[in-house]
N, C-alpha and C positions, 0 to 999 in steps of 0.2 A: 388501541383500546376500542371497546364497543360502547355505543351510547343508545339508549332508548330516548327518542325525541317525541313528545306528545304535544298536541296543540288543542286548544279549546277556543271557540269563538261564538259570537251571537248570531242569530239568523239574519239580522240586518247587514252583517258584514259579508255575507256570501257573494253578492255581485262583485264587490271590490276584490275579495280574495280570489275569485275565479279569474278575473281580469289580470291581476298581478301574477297569479300562478302561471298563466300562459307566457308572460313576459320573462319570468325567472326560471321556467321549466328546464332550460338548457344549462343551468348553473353547474359549473364543473367543480367537483370535489377531489381532493387528494385521496380520499378514502373511497369506500364503495358502500352501496346499499346492500345490507344483508337481508333485509326485509323491506320491500318498497313501501312507499307512502300508501296507507290504507285509511279510509274514512269509515267510522262506525255510524251507520245510517241512523238518522233520527236523534243523534246525540250531540251534533256539532263538535265532534272530536275526531282527531286523526292521530296516527302514530307511524313511526318507522324506526328501523334499527340500522345504524351506520357503524362502520368500522373505519377508524382513521387514526393516524398518529398525531393529528393536529386538532386541538380544540377549536382552532380558527375555522375549520370546516363546519362545525356545529353553529358557530356564530354566522358564517356566510349563508348557511341554510335557513336560519330563522330570522335574521335581522330585517330583511325586506318586508316582513309581515308583522312585526311586533306592535305596530299601531292598530292592527286588526284582530290579532289573536294573542292569547296568553300561552307561552311555551313552558314546558317542564322538561328538563333534560336530566337523565339519570345515567351514571356509568353502570355498565354491566360487567360483573366479575364472573369469570368461569369458576366452576367448583374446584378445579385443580389449583387455580391461583389462590382461592380462599384457603385451601388445605395448606399450601405453602406458608401463607401468612399465619395461620393458626399454629403450625409447627414452630415457626420462628418465634412466636409469642408464648410457646409452651402451653398452649390451650388444649 
């Protein structure tokens, strides 16, 4: 399954976030990054898209930073999967 992972933080958290990112940068995931971590300049927001069979990967990716940032995780459904669901529900 694919997940959009978004993070928001306050400007005062940046030094600690940067330090901790260097420590956890080599974190291994069972899945893969389909879209690597990107920061939206000037908004204190970043996002990435990962594909994994384990929701635990999302937890391992975000947990080390939950005291410094707020995370939003959304599953991404492909249009073909949504079409199957709609047909099964007679929509």
